[in-house]
C-alpha positions in Angstrom: -129.2 -148.8 8.6 -127.0 -152.2 9.8 -122.9 -150.5 9.3 -119.6 -151.4 10.8 -118.6 -148.6 11.8 -120.7 -145.9 13.8 -119.3 -142.4 13.9 -118.8 -141.0 17.4 -119.2 -137.7 18.9 -116.0 -136.8 20.9 -117.0 -133.2 22.5 -117.4 -133.0 26.0 -119.2 -129.7 28.1 -114.9 -129.2 28.8 -114.4 -128.7 25.3 -117.6 -125.9 25.6 -115.4 -123.7 28.6 -112.2 -123.9 26.8 -114.1 -121.6 24.3 -116.3 -119.7 27.1 -115.0 -120.6 30.8 -118.0 -118.2 31.7 -120.4 -120.2 30.2 -121.8 -121.8 33.0 -123.8 -118.7 33.7 -125.8 -118.8 31.3 -126.7 -122.0 31.3 -130.2 -123.2 32.4 -130.9 -124.2 36.1 -133.2 -127.4 34.9 -130.2 -128.3 33.0 -127.6 -129.9 34.9 -125.1 -129.7 31.7 -124.8 -128.9 28.0 -125.0 -132.4 26.6 -129.4 -131.7 25.2 -127.4 -129.0 23.5 -124.1 -130.9 22.2 -126.8 -134.4 21.5 -129.0 -132.2 19.0 -125.5 -130.5 17.7 -124.6 -133.8 17.0 -128.1 -135.1 15.3 -127.5 -132.0 13.1 -124.7 -132.2 11.8 -125.7 -136.6 10.5 -128.8 -134.6 9.2 -126.3 -132.3 7.4 -124.2 -134.9 6.7 -127.3 -136.7 5.0 -128.3 -133.7 3.3 -124.5 -133.2 1.8 -124.7 -137.0 0.0 -122.1 -138.4 2.8 -123.6 -141.0 5.2 -122.4 -140.7 8.8 -121.2 -144.4 8.5 -119.0 -143.6 6.4 -117.1 -140.9 8.0 -114.3 -143.1 9.7 -112.1 -139.9 11.0 -114.6 -138.5 14.2 -112.1 -136.6 14.8 -112.0 -133.9 11.6 -115.9 -132.9 13.1 -115.3 -131.8 16.2 -114.3 -128.1 15.7 -117.6 -128.7 13.7 -119.4 -129.8 16.6 -118.5 -127.8 19.4 -118.9 -124.7 16.9 -122.9 -126.0 16.6 -123.2 -126.3 20.5 -122.2 -123.1 21.0 -124.3 -121.5 18.8 -127.6 -123.6 19.8 -126.2 -122.2 23.2 -126.5 -118.5 22.5 -129.5 -119.1 21.0 -131.1 -120.6 23.3 -129.9 -118.1 26.3 -131.4 -115.2 23.8 -135.2 -117.0 24.7 -134.5 -115.6 28.4 -132.2 -113.4 28.0 -133.5 -111.4 24.9 -130.9 -109.8 22.2 -127.4 -108.6 21.9 -124.7 -110.1 22.9 -125.7 -113.5 23.3 -127.6 -113.1 20.4 -124.7 -111.8 18.4 -122.4 -115.0 19.5 -125.4 -117.4 18.3 -124.2 -116.2 14.8 -120.5 -116.0 15.0 -120.4 -119.4 15.5 -123.2 -120.0 13.2 -120.5 -118.6 10.6 -117.6 -120.6 11.8 -120.2 -124.6 11.9 -121.0 -123.4 8.3 -117.2 -122.4 6.9 -116.2 -125.5 8.9 -118.4 -127.6 6.4 -116.5 -125.8 3.5 -112.8 -126.8 4.7 -113.2 -130.0 6.8 -111.7 -133.5 5.1 -112.1 -136.5 6.4 -111.6 -140.1 5.7 -114.6 -141.6 3.9 -115.0 -145.2 3.1 -116.7 -144.8 0.0 -116.0 -148.1 -1.0 -117.1 -150.0 2.4 -115.0 -152.3 2.7 -114.2 -150.2 6.7 -109.9 -149.7 6.2 -108.3 -146.5 5.5 -106.9 -146.6 2.4 -104.8 -143.6 0.1 -107.4 -141.3 -1.9 -110.3 -141.8 0.6 -110.0 -137.9 2.0 -112.5 -136.1 0.8 -113.8 -132.9 1.6 -117.5 -133.2 3.6 -119.5 -130.5 0.6 -118.8 -131.6 -2.7 -116.9 -129.1 -4.9 -118.9 -128.1 -8.3 -116.6 -127.4 -10.8 -117.7 -125.3 -13.3 -117.0 -123.6 -17.3 -115.9 -126.0 -20.0 -113.0 -127.8 -21.0 -110.2 -126.7 -23.0 -110.5 -126.3 -26.6 -109.8 -128.9 -28.5 -108.1 -128.6 -32.1 -109.3 -131.0 -34.8 -108.1 -131.3 -38.2 -109.8 -133.3 -41.0 -108.2 -135.1 -43.7 -109.3 -134.6 -46.1 -108.8 -137.5 -49.0 -106.6 -135.5 -50.9 -103.9 -135.3 -48.2 -104.0 -139.1 -48.0 
């Protein structure tokens, strides 16, 4: 894509440590920081945006995705921890953050540059997931005017 703006990840190791102070204790010794998990989470968020019909380059508020990015990163970290520690506490935490990530998709709103002019305008705030309206419109009563009524 040739784009005017790029959606940037804003999550760092300190954001993850703020949620779990001892998260460094489960970091694999061969990994110097959590950037592989953060990067993979960011790629997954971008793919999820595309799956939901949202082009990432048209999202103008990177900060709106921070919580979602933190939740997905923590989910990936705790899922990885289950591979060398086993199921249990880390599996529960991974599931908890997977649920939080899913819930965030339902609630997050951001400015989306639908007309692609790279400007923030009123009415361009949208949900990440499009809404679906089910039901039928209100009944319309039609009165038929006969020739006798004219």
